[in-house]
Structures are given as structure tokens and as C-alpha cells.
C-alpha positions as CSV (number, residue, x, y, z in Angstrom):
1,Q,0.4,0.2,0.0
2,V,1.5,3.5,-1.0
3,Q,-0.4,6.6,0.8
4,L,0.3,9.6,-1.0
5,V,0.4,13.6,0.0
6,E,0.8,15.9,-2.4
7,S,2.0,19.8,-1.6
8,G,3.3,23.1,-3.1
9,G,-0.2,24.3,-4.5
10,G,-1.0,28.1,-4.4
11,L,-1.9,30.9,-6.9
12,V,0.8,32.0,-9.2
13,Q,0.1,34.8,-12.1
14,A,0.0,33.2,-15.8
15,G,3.3,33.2,-16.7
16,G,4.5,31.7,-13.1
17,S,6.0,29.0,-11.8
18,L,5.1,26.4,-9.1
19,R,6.7,23.1,-7.9
20,L,4.3,20.5,-6.6
21,S,5.9,17.8,-4.1
22,C,4.1,14.4,-3.4
23,A,5.3,12.3,-0.3
24,A,4.5,9.2,-0.1
25,S,4.6,6.1,2.5
26,G,4.3,2.6,1.8
27,R,7.0,-0.4,1.1
28,T,6.6,0.1,-3.3
29,F,7.1,3.8,-3.6
30,S,10.3,2.6,-5.1
31,S,9.3,-0.3,-7.4
32,S,5.8,2.3,-8.6
33,A,5.3,4.6,-11.1
34,M,4.5,7.8,-10.2
35,G,2.6,11.0,-12.3
36,W,-0.1,13.6,-11.7
37,F,-3.4,14.0,-12.6
38,R,-5.3,17.5,-12.4
39,Q,-9.4,17.9,-12.8
40,A,-10.3,21.4,-13.4
41,P,-14.0,22.3,-12.4
42,G,-16.5,20.8,-14.4
43,K,-14.3,18.6,-16.1
44,G,-13.7,15.3,-15.8
45,R,-9.8,14.2,-14.3
46,E,-6.8,13.9,-17.1
47,F,-3.1,12.6,-17.5
48,V,-0.7,15.3,-17.0
49,A,3.1,13.7,-16.7
50,A,4.3,10.2,-15.1
51,I,7.6,9.0,-14.4
52,A,8.9,5.3,-14.1
53,W,10.5,4.0,-11.0
54,S,13.6,4.1,-12.7
55,G,13.4,7.8,-13.2
56,T,13.2,7.2,-17.1
57,P,10.9,7.3,-18.9
58,T,8.6,10.3,-18.4
59,V,5.9,11.0,-20.0
60,Y,3.9,13.9,-20.5
61,A,0.5,15.5,-21.7
62,D,0.9,17.1,-24.9
63,S,-0.5,20.3,-23.7
64,V,2.7,20.3,-21.2
65,K,5.5,19.0,-22.8
66,G,8.7,21.7,-22.6
67,R,7.0,23.7,-19.1
68,F,6.6,21.0,-16.6
69,T,9.1,18.4,-15.6
70,I,8.6,14.9,-13.3
71,S,11.2,14.1,-11.0
72,R,11.4,12.1,-8.1
73,D,13.6,10.9,-5.7
74,N,13.6,7.1,-4.3
75,A,15.2,7.7,-1.2
76,K,13.3,10.2,-0.1
77,N,10.1,8.7,-1.4
78,T,9.2,11.6,-3.3
79,V,8.1,13.0,-6.6
80,F,7.8,16.4,-8.0
81,L,6.2,18.6,-10.7
82,R,7.7,21.9,-11.6
83,M,5.4,23.7,-13.9
84,N,6.1,26.9,-15.6
85,S,4.3,29.2,-17.7
86,L,1.2,28.3,-16.2
87,K,-1.8,29.2,-17.9
88,P,-5.4,30.2,-16.6
89,E,-6.9,27.2,-18.3
90,E,-4.7,25.0,-15.7
91,T,-6.5,25.7,-12.4
92,A,-7.7,22.7,-11.6
93,V,-6.7,20.5,-8.3
94,Y,-3.6,18.4,-9.3
95,Y,-3.1,14.9,-7.6
96,C,-0.3,12.4,-7.1
97,A,-0.3,9.4,-8.2
98,A,1.2,5.6,-8.2
99,G,0.7,3.3,-10.7
100,F,2.2,0.2,-12.7
101,T,4.0,2.0,-15.8
102,T,4.0,5.1,-17.0
103,A,2.7,3.8,-19.9
104,T,-1.1,2.8,-17.5
105,M,-1.2,6.0,-16.2
106,E,-0.7,8.0,-19.7
107,R,-3.9,6.2,-20.4
108,G,-5.6,7.2,-16.8
109,S,-5.2,4.5,-14.6
110,A,-3.4,4.4,-11.1
111,D,-3.6,2.2,-8.1
112,Y,-3.5,5.1,-5.7
113,W,-4.3,8.4,-5.2
114,G,-3.2,10.9,-2.9
115,Q,-6.1,14.2,-1.7
116,G,-4.7,16.8,-4.3
117,T,-3.5,20.3,-3.9
118,Q,-5.3,23.1,-5.5
119,V,-3.3,25.2,-8.2
120,T,-5.0,27.9,-9.4
121,V,-3.6,30.2,-12.0
122,S,-4.9,34.0,-12.1
123,S,-4.9,35.8,-15.4
């Protein structure tokens, strides 16, 4: 079992940056793919990025490629999402998740979910 706690969300102006963190507990963290999803008001949850247990490969949604970077520190059981050039339409609750592979996570599948952290991008 894996427990996930996100932090780092907040209010930022358009074009700004934030770094989200996800602290994980549980034996399987270092062997799990990890990822980030988001859900905007009135919309479904969408895939943002994922990273394999070893750190590679990483996978990104087309909408965030070149602006977001996912990374992990297995020694600290933490995964990060660096978000640059944020847009107002990226206002959402961002969820950390643990899953089987980056491919399955890219398709929306995850085994464990955090509670989410709110990111609000003002125009």
C-alpha cells in the first residue's frame, strides 16, 4: 500500500511557476511508476505526467510538454512536478498517483491517489 500527500499548490499569476511535491509512504514507492493528474472545475480528471520507478522514461501530456518537468527522489520517497509558464486554464486540483507503468498511467490508470492540491492561475 502507498499513501500519498501532495503539497506546493497555491495561487500564481499567468506565466508564473510552481513546484508540487508528493510525499509517499509505503514499501512499494521505489518500484512504482508515479504521476500527476489534474481536474479542473466541471471537467474530468486528466493525465499530466508520469515517471518510471527508475526515473526514466518520463511521459507528458502534449499540453504541458516543454513547460512541466516530473522528477523523483526515491531516497526521500518524493515525486515532484515543476510547472513553468502556467496558464489560467490550468487552474485545477492536482493529484499525485502511483501506478504500474508510465504507459498505464498515461491511459488514466493508477492504483493509489493523493487527496489533491489546488493550483489557481490568475490572468
